[in-house]
C-alpha positions as MATLAB code, in Angstrom:
seq = 'MVPGLILIVAGIVLAAVVVTKPVTNLKDIPGAVWTPIQSQNPVNPSVLSPASEPYNRAGPWGYGPMPVGGQFALNILASGPVRVIVASVSSDQTLETVYNKFGTSFFEPVPASGGTYQVQVTNEGTSSVEIMSGSNVFAQQRITTYETSYPYVAWGSLVAVLGVALVVVGYILKPKRKLSKR';
ca = [
      51.568    8.312  -18.259;
      50.045    6.283  -21.098;
      49.205    3.320  -18.786;
      47.537    5.780  -16.421;
      45.385    7.221  -19.241;
      44.433    3.690  -20.306;
      43.415    2.884  -16.703;
      41.303    6.060  -16.484;
      39.409    5.139  -19.667;
      39.031    1.496  -18.521;
      37.715    2.646  -15.126;
      35.137    4.946  -16.723;
      33.969    2.184  -19.068;
      33.781   -0.299  -16.185;
      31.798    2.128  -14.006;
      29.366    2.779  -16.858;
      28.325   -0.878  -17.258;
      24.528   -1.040  -16.759;
      22.610   -4.148  -15.720;
      18.803   -4.199  -15.944;
      17.007   -7.040  -14.166;
      13.322   -7.776  -13.631;
      11.998   -7.580  -10.064;
       8.623   -9.184   -9.301;
       6.576   -8.008   -6.306;
       3.079   -8.666   -5.052;
       0.713   -5.715   -4.991;
      -2.706   -5.630   -3.337;
      -5.591   -5.175   -5.760;
      -7.655   -2.154   -4.670;
     -11.207   -3.104   -3.733;
     -10.443   -6.820   -3.425;
     -10.223   -6.978    0.373;
     -12.669   -8.682    2.730;
     -12.292   -7.332    6.246;
     -13.560   -8.016    8.782;
     -14.775  -11.478    7.875;
     -18.378  -11.553    9.070;
     -21.187  -14.048    9.163;
     -24.720  -13.103    8.175;
     -25.760  -13.182   11.850;
     -27.134   -9.676   12.549;
     -26.797  -10.120   16.342;
     -23.101  -11.060   16.402;
     -21.460  -10.897   12.953;
     -18.020  -12.080   14.102;
     -19.372  -15.401   15.491;
     -20.046  -18.442   13.344;
     -22.780  -20.626   14.841;
     -22.389  -24.406   15.167;
     -22.922  -26.453   12.008;
     -26.529  -27.281   12.908;
     -27.572  -23.596   13.140;
     -28.311  -21.177   10.299;
     -25.399  -18.699   10.661;
     -22.575  -21.221   10.455;
     -20.715  -19.619    7.547;
     -19.188  -16.366    6.388;
     -19.219  -15.717    2.700;
     -19.114  -16.671   -0.040;
     -17.355  -13.568   -1.273;
     -16.591  -13.378   -4.937;
     -13.909  -11.579   -6.865;
     -13.059  -11.607  -10.511;
     -11.501  -11.486  -12.871;
      -8.248  -12.251  -11.120;
      -5.156  -11.184  -13.043;
      -2.936  -13.917  -14.449;
      -0.398  -14.846  -11.787;
      -2.602  -13.490   -8.999;
      -3.214  -14.904   -5.556;
      -5.322  -14.520   -2.439;
      -3.481  -13.757    0.791;
      -5.271  -15.414    3.682;
      -5.023  -13.795    7.097;
      -7.672  -15.620    9.139;
      -7.586  -16.430   12.845;
     -10.497  -18.150   14.584;
     -11.184  -19.134   18.207;
     -12.010  -22.675   17.080;
     -11.634  -24.853   13.985;
     -13.225  -23.651   10.752;
     -13.006  -24.727    7.121;
     -11.703  -22.215    4.577;
     -12.523  -22.894    0.938;
     -11.296  -20.925   -2.072;
     -12.940  -22.028   -5.305;
     -12.757  -21.026   -8.942;
     -16.124  -20.238  -10.501;
     -16.442  -21.508  -14.085;
     -18.576  -19.955  -16.799;
     -21.397  -22.457  -16.097;
     -21.337  -21.458  -12.377;
     -19.751  -24.710  -11.184;
     -17.059  -24.528   -8.515;
     -13.581  -26.008   -8.667;
     -11.947  -26.004   -5.246;
      -8.345  -24.724   -5.264;
      -7.915  -24.498   -1.471;
      -9.735  -26.458    1.233;
      -8.265  -26.565    4.750;
      -9.566  -27.049    8.260;
      -7.946  -25.333   11.268;
      -7.827  -22.232   13.460;
      -5.281  -20.084   11.634;
      -4.708  -19.499    7.945;
      -1.786  -17.247    7.010;
      -0.763  -18.278    3.528;
      -1.051  -17.410   -0.148;
      -3.498  -19.250   -2.404;
      -2.653  -19.121   -6.132;
      -5.553  -17.777   -8.204;
      -4.687  -16.998  -11.796;
      -7.346  -15.585  -14.081;
     -11.100  -16.110  -13.717;
     -13.534  -15.475  -10.888;
     -13.075  -16.900   -7.398;
     -15.065  -17.178   -4.210;
     -13.936  -17.498   -0.598;
     -15.985  -19.073    2.190;
     -15.347  -19.724    5.912;
     -17.540  -22.403    7.552;
     -17.907  -23.666   11.124;
     -18.398  -27.441   10.885;
     -18.162  -28.033   14.647;
     -20.723  -28.211   17.447;
     -19.829  -24.981   19.287;
     -19.718  -21.325   18.237;
     -16.477  -19.982   16.777;
     -15.407  -16.336   16.741;
     -13.530  -14.924   13.773;
     -10.865  -12.770   15.430;
     -10.520   -9.063   14.784;
      -8.136   -8.205   11.954;
      -8.880  -11.345    9.953;
      -9.113  -10.686    6.237;
      -8.589  -12.056    2.753;
      -7.212   -9.905   -0.014;
      -6.360  -10.388   -3.656;
      -2.889   -9.633   -4.965;
      -1.289   -9.467   -8.369;
       2.305   -9.889   -9.456;
       3.874   -6.703  -10.781;
       7.175   -6.870  -12.637;
       9.354   -3.781  -12.666;
      12.836   -3.410  -14.058;
      15.672   -2.320  -11.803;
      18.744   -0.664  -13.249;
      22.026   -1.035  -11.406;
      25.676   -0.264  -11.942;
      27.359   -3.313  -10.388;
      30.954   -2.339  -11.258;
      30.902    1.329  -10.291;
      33.130    0.723   -7.235;
      35.714   -1.259   -9.223;
      35.560    1.229  -12.095;
      36.114    4.145   -9.726;
      39.056    2.350   -8.135;
      40.647    1.643  -11.525;
      40.093    5.270  -12.641;
      41.647    6.627   -9.404;
      44.596    4.310   -9.897;
      44.935    5.668  -13.442;
      44.865    9.266  -12.188;
      47.514    8.366   -9.610;
      49.723    6.869  -12.342;
      49.321    9.964  -14.510;
      50.241   12.259  -11.590;
      53.242   10.122  -10.582;
      54.338    9.878  -14.201;
      54.129   13.656  -14.596;
      56.072   14.306  -11.394;
      58.773   11.741  -12.168;
      59.060   12.725  -15.809;
      62.687   13.447  -16.643;
      63.305   17.139  -17.182;
      64.887   18.185  -20.418;
      68.153   19.872  -20.064;
      68.697   22.812  -22.284;
      72.104   22.841  -23.836;
      74.072   26.023  -23.637;
      75.273   27.483  -26.870;
];
């Protein structure tokens, strides 16, 4: 019976082991979403004119200050090639480009940690390009939460049940005392 009691205590201790680990997720920043992406063309705001015409760009949109460890999530689809530029705006209003790509689809994160940023979409070609419905850019920040888990609860329960079984078997198989007759 004593080994069974030891196993019960060991199982309870094992099941009570707590592990806390950090979990980092991305969370959208409220109010830092640009959708739909539109040009300044009042007639057709989803179309970017050719490079030689006045409404050849959408933006720049600015957002700041970005949290440390933040990023922009690009979700841009165009009917033709466009240039997407994400730039950091310094205190003296100069721009430092952190992302500059040319193509028709942009579905990727762009790191942007601290400071103010601007996003711009430009048609550099010779024909009109439509920014497809649902295209957007939004800012995100990393949020760290702490998750508590009990990783050994199954093993601890098994050990405790084994201990209970040993105690019960030990009690049942315990030799009975014989009373002597006087």
